[in-house]
FIGUGU-756177 format. One line per field, with one value per atom (N, C-alpha, C, O): chain; residue in three letters; x, y, z. Coordinates in pm, 1 decimal. Each point is the difference from the previous one (the first is absolute). Last residue first. Example, Ala and Ser with C-alpha at 12.3 -4.5 7.8 and 13.67 -1.06 7.14 Angstrom:
residues 2
mol = c(A,A,A,A,A,A,A,A);
type = c(ser,ser,ser,ser,ala,ala,ala,ala);
east = c(1285.0,82.0,-77.0,50.9,-21.9,-89.0,90.0,103.6);
north = c(-225.0,119.0,109.0,110.8,-682.8,119.0,120.0,-1.9);
up = c(708.0,6.0,73.0,16.9,-23.9,0.0,0.0,66.5);
end
This chain:
residues 131
mol = c(A,A,A,A,A,A,A,A,A,A,A,A,A,A,A,A,A,A,A,A,A,A,A,A,A,A,A,A,A,A,A,A,A,A,A,A,A,A,A,A,A,A,A,A,A,A,A,A,A,A,A,A,A,A,A,A,A,A,A,A,A,A,A,A,A,A,A,A,A,A,A,A,A,A,A,A,A,A,A,A,A,A,A,A,A,A,A,A,A,A,A,A,A,A,A,A,A,A,A,A,A,A,A,A,A,A,A,A,A,A,A,A,A,A,A,A,A,A,A,A,A,A,A,A,A,A,A,A,A,A,A,A,A,A,A,A,A,A,A,A,A,A,A,A,A,A,A,A,A,A,A,A,A,A,A,A,A,A,A,A,A,A,A,A,A,A,A,A,A,A,A,A,A,A,A,A,A,A,A,A,A,A,A,A,A,A,A,A,A,A,A,A,A,A,A,A,A,A,A,A,A,A,A,A,A,A,A,A,A,A,A,A,A,A,A,A,A,A,A,A,A,A,A,A,A,A,A,A,A,A,A,A,A,A,A,A,A,A,A,A,A,A,A,A,A,A,A,A,A,A,A,A,A,A,A,A,A,A,A,A,A,A,A,A,A,A,A,A,A,A,A,A,A,A,A,A,A,A,A,A,A,A,A,A,A,A,A,A,A,A,A,A,A,A,A,A,A,A,A,A,A,A,A,A,A,A,A,A,A,A,A,A,A,A,A,A,A,A,A,A,A,A,A,A,A,A,A,A,A,A,A,A,A,A,A,A,A,A,A,A,A,A,A,A,A,A,A,A,A,A,A,A,A,A,A,A,A,A,A,A,A,A,A,A,A,A,A,A,A,A,A,A,A,A,A,A,A,A,A,A,A,A,A,A,A,A,A,A,A,A,A,A,A,A,A,A,A,A,A,A,A,A,A,A,A,A,A,A,A,A,A,A,A,A,A,A,A,A,A,A,A,A,A,A,A,A,A,A,A,A,A,A,A,A,A,A,A,A,A,A,A,A,A,A,A,A,A,A,A,A,A,A,A,A,A,A,A,A,A,A,A,A,A,A,A,A,A,A,A,A,A,A,A,A,A,A,A,A,A,A,A,A,A,A,A,A,A,A,A,A,A,A,A,A,A,A,A,A,A,A,A,A,A,A,A,A,A,A,A,A,A,A,A,A,A,A,A,A,A,A,A,A,A,A);
type = c(his,his,his,his,ala,ala,ala,ala,met,met,met,met,leu,leu,leu,leu,gln,gln,gln,gln,gln,gln,gln,gln,thr,thr,thr,thr,glu,glu,glu,glu,ala,ala,ala,ala,leu,leu,leu,leu,leu,leu,leu,leu,glu,glu,glu,glu,arg,arg,arg,arg,leu,leu,leu,leu,arg,arg,arg,arg,gly,gly,gly,gly,leu,leu,leu,leu,leu,leu,leu,leu,asp,asp,asp,asp,asp,asp,asp,asp,thr,thr,thr,thr,pro,pro,pro,pro,glu,glu,glu,glu,ser,ser,ser,ser,gly,gly,gly,gly,phe,phe,phe,phe,ala,ala,ala,ala,gly,gly,gly,gly,ala,ala,ala,ala,val,val,val,val,arg,arg,arg,arg,gln,gln,gln,gln,gln,gln,gln,gln,val,val,val,val,ala,ala,ala,ala,ala,ala,ala,ala,trp,trp,trp,trp,his,his,his,his,pro,pro,pro,pro,arg,arg,arg,arg,gly,gly,gly,gly,glu,glu,glu,glu,ala,ala,ala,ala,leu,leu,leu,leu,lys,lys,lys,lys,ala,ala,ala,ala,glu,glu,glu,glu,gly,gly,gly,gly,glu,glu,glu,glu,pro,pro,pro,pro,thr,thr,thr,thr,leu,leu,leu,leu,his,his,his,his,val,val,val,val,val,val,val,val,arg,arg,arg,arg,gln,gln,gln,gln,arg,arg,arg,arg,arg,arg,arg,arg,asp,asp,asp,asp,ala,ala,ala,ala,gly,gly,gly,gly,val,val,val,val,glu,glu,glu,glu,val,val,val,val,thr,thr,thr,thr,val,val,val,val,leu,leu,leu,leu,gly,gly,gly,gly,ala,ala,ala,ala,arg,arg,arg,arg,thr,thr,thr,thr,leu,leu,leu,leu,pro,pro,pro,pro,gln,gln,gln,gln,leu,leu,leu,leu,glu,glu,glu,glu,arg,arg,arg,arg,thr,thr,thr,thr,cys,cys,cys,cys,thr,thr,thr,thr,thr,thr,thr,thr,arg,arg,arg,arg,glu,glu,glu,glu,met,met,met,met,ala,ala,ala,ala,leu,leu,leu,leu,arg,arg,arg,arg,asp,asp,asp,asp,ala,ala,ala,ala,leu,leu,leu,leu,gln,gln,gln,gln,ser,ser,ser,ser,val,val,val,val,met,met,met,met,arg,arg,arg,arg,pro,pro,pro,pro,gly,gly,gly,gly,asp,asp,asp,asp,ala,ala,ala,ala,ala,ala,ala,ala,leu,leu,leu,leu,arg,arg,arg,arg,ser,ser,ser,ser,leu,leu,leu,leu,phe,phe,phe,phe,ala,ala,ala,ala,tyr,tyr,tyr,tyr,asn,asn,asn,asn,met,met,met,met,pro,pro,pro,pro,arg,arg,arg,arg,leu,leu,leu,leu,asp,asp,asp,asp,val,val,val,val,glu,glu,glu,glu,gly,gly,gly,gly,leu,leu,leu,leu,ala,ala,ala,ala,gln,gln,gln,gln,ser,ser,ser,ser,tyr,tyr,tyr,tyr,leu,leu,leu,leu,arg,arg,arg,arg,asp,asp,asp,asp,ile,ile,ile,ile,trp,trp,trp,trp,arg,arg,arg,arg,thr,thr,thr,thr,thr,thr,thr,thr,met,met,met,met);
east = c(17376.6,-134.3,-125.1,-108.6,615.7,-38.9,-112.8,-52.2,227.4,-42.0,-40.1,-82.2,230.1,-157.1,35.7,-55.2,405.5,-106.6,-144.6,-96.8,513.1,-39.9,-61.1,-20.1,60.5,-27.2,-50.0,-114.4,383.0,-162.3,-56.5,-116.9,580.0,-61.7,-145.7,-74.2,331.3,5.2,-113.3,-98.8,191.5,-78.6,-38.8,-112.2,437.2,-130.7,-57.4,-9.1,424.7,-30.6,-131.0,-49.1,172.4,-55.7,10.6,-80.4,222.8,-155.0,-12.9,-101.4,537.2,-81.5,-142.1,-69.2,343.5,43.2,-118.5,-98.2,161.2,-49.0,-33.1,-112.9,392.7,-119.5,-127.3,-116.2,610.7,-61.1,-133.7,-50.8,191.8,-3.0,-22.5,-71.7,103.4,-92.1,5.5,-102.5,448.0,-67.5,-184.6,-98.3,551.8,-12.2,-152.7,-56.8,108.4,0.8,44.4,-24.5,-56.5,-107.9,40.8,-69.1,440.1,-99.7,-128.2,-30.5,323.6,70.1,-97.8,-27.7,-116.0,4.1,78.0,0.8,-15.9,-84.0,-62.6,-77.1,475.2,-41.0,-112.9,6.5,143.2,80.8,-59.6,-28.9,-164.5,-9.9,21.7,-72.2,315.4,-169.9,-59.9,-31.6,420.3,60.1,-157.9,-43.3,26.7,25.6,14.4,-38.2,-23.9,-117.2,42.0,-87.9,407.7,-48.2,-92.1,-25.8,289.4,44.9,-113.0,-35.4,-80.4,-51.7,70.5,-64.6,126.4,-71.5,-4.5,1.1,262.9,56.9,-89.7,34.8,-151.7,109.6,75.1,61.0,-428.6,-28.2,72.7,-27.6,169.0,-72.0,-53.5,16.5,146.0,89.7,-30.2,47.9,-341.9,39.0,112.4,28.3,-244.6,-62.1,37.3,-79.9,327.3,59.1,-101.9,29.7,-34.9,96.4,-6.4,28.6,-519.8,139.2,121.0,-18.6,-508.0,81.1,118.7,40.4,-545.7,117.8,42.0,-61.8,-487.4,145.4,103.9,-33.7,-415.9,106.1,104.2,81.9,-596.4,126.1,70.3,-55.3,-384.5,107.0,96.4,42.6,-371.5,-38.3,75.9,-20.9,119.7,63.4,-58.2,48.0,50.9,-123.0,62.6,80.7,225.2,-46.4,-89.9,14.2,253.6,-17.1,-17.9,65.9,188.0,-128.5,-46.8,92.0,232.7,4.6,-135.6,-95.9,389.6,-96.6,-27.9,20.7,415.4,-58.8,-137.9,-33.1,329.6,-30.2,-54.8,-16.3,342.1,3.4,-111.0,26.7,62.0,97.3,41.9,95.4,-400.1,162.0,72.8,119.2,-565.6,58.7,192.8,97.3,-419.4,5.3,74.1,75.4,-193.5,84.4,39.3,118.5,-457.0,142.1,76.0,105.4,-546.8,58.2,133.4,93.8,-385.0,140.9,63.8,105.7,-489.9,94.8,173.6,120.3,-592.8,15.3,172.6,78.6,-336.1,52.1,83.7,116.0,-355.7,173.7,50.4,113.0,-532.9,100.6,139.1,106.9,-509.2,56.9,87.2,51.9,-171.2,40.9,46.1,114.1,-178.8,-100.2,102.2,104.4,56.8,-37.3,-104.9,-88.5,411.7,-158.7,-17.9,-13.8,363.5,-2.4,-102.6,-19.5,-3.3,127.2,32.1,89.3,-398.3,-82.6,145.1,-0.1,154.5,-82.5,-57.5,24.8,170.7,135.2,-103.1,6.3,-216.5,35.0,81.2,-3.4,-130.9,-126.3,82.5,-26.2,294.0,-9.9,-120.1,41.4,235.1,-67.0,-36.7,11.9,457.7,-155.3,-56.5,68.8,485.3,-136.3,-143.3,-40.7,379.6,18.1,-76.3,-79.2,121.8,-118.7,67.3,-38.3,293.2,-55.1,-89.9,5.7,161.0,94.5,-5.3,91.4,-468.0,67.3,122.0,28.7,-156.5,-108.5,18.3,-18.6,272.5,42.8,-122.4,28.0,-57.4,138.0,21.7,89.7,-483.4,-29.3,125.3,-13.7,44.4,-122.8,13.6,19.1,258.2,37.7,-103.2,34.2,-227.4,134.0,57.3,-1.7,-302.3,-82.8,126.1,10.8,145.9,10.1,-95.9,34.7,282.5,-112.9,-31.5,64.0,435.3,-135.7,-116.6,28.8,465.8,-114.9,-71.3,-2.1,338.6,41.0,-83.9,20.9,-85.4,128.3,81.3,119.5,-591.6,41.6,119.4,33.4,-199.1,8.0,34.8,40.9,-98.4,120.4,39.9,112.1,-529.5,125.3,136.5,102.2,-552.6,31.4,127.4,55.5,-194.1,82.5,28.6,100.3,-309.4,103.8,96.2,120.5,-572.3,87.7,155.3,90.1,-449.2,40.9,87.9,78.4,-222.1,38.1,80.1,122.4,-445.1,149.4,58.6,92.3,-519.6,108.6,93.7,65.2,-334.6,48.9,69.6,83.3,-288.8,121.9,30.6,108.0,-512.1,128.6,148.5,106.0);
north = c(2055.4,22.9,-42.6,36.5,-45.8,151.0,-31.6,110.7,-519.8,149.6,112.4,72.2,-421.2,-33.7,88.4,96.7,-61.7,31.4,-5.6,68.7,-203.8,142.3,55.6,120.5,-585.1,42.0,128.6,35.7,-179.1,-13.4,5.5,35.4,2.9,91.0,-19.3,92.2,-401.6,139.2,106.9,62.7,-473.5,-13.2,119.6,41.3,-97.8,11.4,13.1,107.7,-170.5,152.6,2.0,111.5,-524.1,66.2,189.4,89.4,-444.6,-36.3,115.6,69.5,-60.3,60.8,-11.8,98.2,-333.1,170.7,51.7,64.3,-554.3,40.3,161.0,43.0,-213.4,-5.0,4.7,24.9,-15.1,113.5,-18.5,96.9,-431.4,117.6,134.5,92.2,-519.7,0.4,147.2,62.8,-137.4,57.0,-42.5,60.3,-117.7,89.4,34.7,108.8,-410.8,-5.0,137.4,80.3,-250.8,-21.1,-3.1,-59.9,140.2,-142.1,-3.6,-116.5,460.8,-148.5,-124.4,-113.3,569.2,-78.7,-81.7,-62.2,257.0,-54.5,-77.9,-95.4,340.3,-122.9,-64.1,-106.0,518.3,-130.4,-126.6,-99.6,504.5,-43.0,-135.9,-99.7,288.4,-89.2,-7.5,-115.1,336.9,-165.6,-50.4,-108.6,530.4,-11.2,-155.9,-77.3,398.5,-31.7,-114.6,-78.6,207.1,-38.0,-42.4,-117.5,435.5,-162.5,-90.3,-93.7,556.4,-73.8,-109.8,-82.4,433.2,-174.5,-51.3,-123.0,492.0,-91.9,-106.7,-114.5,493.9,-40.1,-162.4,-93.2,380.9,-49.5,-147.8,-119.9,469.4,-94.3,-121.3,-121.3,492.7,-34.9,-129.3,-103.6,410.8,-83.5,-71.0,-83.1,363.2,-100.5,-43.5,-89.7,416.7,-121.0,-88.4,-115.5,499.8,-39.9,-152.1,-107.4,254.5,83.5,-130.0,-119.1,155.2,-55.4,83.8,81.9,74.0,18.6,-114.7,-39.2,208.3,-70.9,-19.5,-27.6,383.4,-113.3,-38.1,62.3,129.3,-20.1,-49.9,-97.2,468.4,-120.0,-51.3,62.9,329.1,-122.9,-133.5,-115.1,548.2,-57.2,-82.5,-36.5,82.0,40.1,-30.4,-91.1,13.3,100.5,67.7,98.6,-388.9,-63.8,151.2,87.4,-218.3,60.8,-20.4,-78.3,-287.3,120.7,68.0,-72.4,-339.1,-4.6,161.7,59.1,-441.1,106.9,11.6,-70.6,-350.0,71.1,131.3,5.4,-305.8,-56.0,97.1,29.9,36.6,105.2,-67.9,33.5,-179.6,-74.6,98.0,-14.5,143.3,10.9,-65.1,26.5,-55.1,99.6,36.7,96.9,-512.3,2.6,141.8,17.2,-181.6,-39.1,38.5,27.6,109.7,69.2,-59.7,76.9,-260.6,73.0,106.6,62.9,-379.0,-47.0,85.5,-25.4,213.9,-85.9,-87.3,-7.9,232.5,68.4,-37.5,38.4,-332.2,82.9,77.4,-6.8,-132.2,-107.6,25.3,-20.7,316.2,-27.4,-72.8,15.0,-50.6,134.2,19.3,25.6,-511.7,132.8,59.4,-53.6,-282.3,4.9,59.9,-13.8,-88.4,-92.4,-15.4,-107.0,318.4,-77.5,-58.9,-71.9,446.5,-116.7,-88.6,-73.6,404.7,-92.8,-102.6,-123.0,411.0,-106.0,-67.3,-117.5,462.2,-102.2,-95.2,-114.0,521.8,-76.7,-139.2,-103.3,372.8,-56.9,-54.6,-113.4,355.3,-125.5,-31.8,-101.8,320.6,81.2,-126.2,-105.6,87.4,32.9,17.2,3.2,-75.4,92.3,-31.7,20.2,-350.1,116.8,56.1,-82.3,-350.4,60.5,164.3,89.5,-455.3,-17.5,137.3,46.7,-55.7,6.4,-36.6,42.1,-73.5,134.1,3.3,116.6,-545.7,55.0,190.7,64.2,-365.4,-18.2,50.8,4.4,69.8,91.1,-81.3,49.7,-218.6,123.7,57.0,67.3,-537.0,44.3,170.5,49.4,-225.5,16.7,18.1,68.2,-90.7,100.2,35.8,104.3,-456.4,106.4,132.0,83.0,-482.2,-3.1,104.2,66.5,15.7,-86.5,-16.5,73.7,27.3,87.0,-128.5,-119.6,118.3,87.0,53.6,119.0,-421.3,127.1,115.8,121.3,-607.5,42.7,96.9,8.1,-120.9,41.1,-12.9,48.2,-190.6,93.4,116.2,115.8,-627.4,100.8,136.7,49.6,-226.7,-83.0,41.8,48.8,54.7,52.4,-10.3,85.5,-312.5,106.1,94.1,67.5,-496.1,-42.8,170.2,17.2,-29.2,-25.9,2.0,78.8,-23.7,94.2,-38.4,81.4,-450.4,92.4,121.3,6.4,-253.3,-62.8,63.7,55.4,90.9,-1.6,-40.9,44.5,-148.7,168.8,55.5,90.5,-531.4,25.6,166.5,59.0,-215.5,-35.1,21.4,28.4);
up = c(11876.6,-25.1,65.0,-45.1,121.3,-67.8,-26.4,-13.2,160.3,117.1,-50.1,56.4,-378.2,116.1,61.9,-52.5,-173.9,-45.3,21.3,-32.8,279.9,-12.3,-75.0,14.9,-35.4,151.4,2.5,28.2,-404.4,-18.0,118.9,-15.5,2.3,-71.5,9.2,34.0,202.1,89.4,-111.9,38.2,-249.7,154.8,61.7,29.5,-340.7,-107.1,168.7,59.0,115.2,-73.5,-95.1,-17.5,159.7,106.4,-37.1,26.0,-350.5,52.0,120.7,-6.4,-98.8,-125.4,47.9,27.2,234.5,46.1,-104.2,37.0,-84.8,109.7,12.4,23.9,-342.5,-48.0,105.9,-32.3,146.8,-102.3,-70.2,-56.4,303.4,78.7,-54.2,38.7,-264.1,104.0,77.3,26.5,-301.8,-56.4,66.8,-42.8,260.0,-42.6,-111.5,8.8,431.8,-148.2,-22.2,90.0,337.5,-60.9,-167.9,-82.4,445.0,30.0,-103.4,-25.7,-66.2,-29.7,73.2,-39.4,40.9,-125.7,-19.8,-106.2,523.4,-53.5,-116.8,-9.9,185.5,59.8,-77.2,-62.2,-130.9,-2.2,44.5,-66.4,258.7,-150.5,-40.8,-1.8,365.2,43.8,-130.2,-30.2,17.1,42.8,6.9,-38.4,-50.4,-105.9,3.9,-87.8,422.0,-79.7,-111.6,-35.5,264.7,74.8,-30.5,25.9,-264.0,27.9,57.1,-71.6,105.3,-95.8,-47.8,-64.7,458.3,-15.1,-129.5,-4.7,61.2,103.2,-28.0,-29.0,-204.3,-53.4,82.9,-52.5,235.3,-159.3,-25.7,0.0,305.1,73.3,-101.6,13.2,-215.7,67.6,49.5,-46.1,-98.0,-104.3,23.6,-86.3,446.2,-36.9,-132.4,-27.0,200.7,87.0,-21.7,30.5,-296.6,-16.3,82.8,-53.0,10.6,15.5,-43.5,-24.7,-169.0,57.8,32.1,-82.6,57.8,-67.4,65.8,99.0,-136.0,108.6,-113.3,-115.2,186.6,-99.4,62.4,67.5,33.0,81.1,-96.2,-51.4,44.7,-30.3,88.6,96.8,-56.7,72.1,-67.5,38.3,-214.6,143.7,91.6,107.3,-641.9,79.2,129.5,18.3,-233.9,-76.2,104.3,72.2,213.6,-154.4,-47.2,56.4,418.3,-53.5,-143.2,-23.7,277.9,-51.9,-17.9,-26.6,249.4,-53.3,-4.2,106.0,-126.2,52.7,-46.8,-95.3,202.1,-109.4,123.9,121.9,49.9,-174.0,-73.7,-116.3,608.5,-87.1,-126.8,-70.3,481.8,-34.6,-110.7,-26.9,121.2,140.4,24.8,70.7,-478.9,30.4,119.7,-8.0,-48.6,-134.1,4.7,-28.5,320.1,31.1,-66.4,57.2,-200.5,139.4,7.8,-21.1,-318.6,-35.2,122.2,-2.4,13.1,16.2,-74.5,-5.4,67.5,135.0,-2.0,94.4,-487.8,88.6,99.1,15.4,-258.9,-77.5,96.1,48.4,28.6,62.4,-29.5,57.5,-188.3,148.1,61.0,110.6,-568.0,17.9,154.6,38.6,-275.2,48.2,30.9,37.2,-393.7,151.5,18.2,-84.5,-321.8,80.9,101.6,59.5,-284.8,89.9,36.4,98.0,-391.4,-75.3,109.6,-41.8,229.4,-111.4,-72.1,-4.6,341.6,57.9,-132.5,-27.2,-88.2,63.2,47.7,-46.1,-72.3,-160.6,57.9,-66.9,419.3,-33.1,-163.5,-40.2,274.9,121.4,-113.8,-55.3,-249.1,64.4,94.3,-62.1,-185.9,-41.3,135.6,102.1,-340.6,102.9,-32.9,-114.4,-140.2,23.8,111.7,46.2,-264.0,-53.9,52.2,-75.4,185.3,-110.5,-87.2,-113.7,587.3,-50.8,-165.4,-70.9,387.8,-57.8,-31.2,-27.3,91.2,-68.3,-5.1,-103.3,354.0,-94.1,-114.1,-119.7,610.0,-112.3,-114.8,-68.0,305.1,-5.5,-61.7,-102.1,157.4,-90.5,-37.8,-111.2,503.2,-92.2,-183.4,-96.6,548.8,-27.2,-125.9,-65.3,178.1,-36.2,-26.1,-90.3,250.5,-149.9,-4.3,-97.6,457.4,-22.1,-124.7,-75.0,333.6,-54.7,-35.7,-0.8,160.1,126.2,-127.6,-31.5,-46.2,-28.8,59.8,3.7,31.2,5.2,-10.4,28.5,-119.1,148.1,19.0,108.2,-509.1,5.0,143.2,9.2,-93.6,-76.2,14.7,10.9,198.0,121.1,-126.7,48.1,-233.2,137.9,75.9,69.1,-443.7,-33.6,117.1,23.3,17.8,-70.6,-15.9,18.3,126.3,137.1,-92.8,28.4,-296.7,57.3,131.3,48.9,-290.5,-101.4,90.1,11.6,227.4,-17.5,-73.6,59.7,-58.9,114.6,48.1,94.4,-506.7,14.4,108.7,-5.2,-57.6,-68.0,5.5,0.2,187.3,84.7,-71.8,55.6);
end
């Protein structure tokens, strides 16, 4: 239930600039990591490759990312466009405002601790899935 309410907060804030939280995640990941193969991007965002491909379609249609053939013709490489960089910059203050609201309500230290523990849980879960 908590994740749904948190998602609503981010959806409401990012909706003001026509972004969804997942859109923002894609754009910010590409800005931080640079161009990535779809499979690499999916792994980085902890999602299935087919889900990643589906989620990229509206970003591609909006001109925020491009998907190009990689060195191996079976690979698809996702690039952030200048329009995508601009949309990310437009969304960043809205994202940060929600981060501040949550930290303000829950406390900075407990929020940081929770986020750290969630990262640990993700890493452990990924290890379990690999075995």
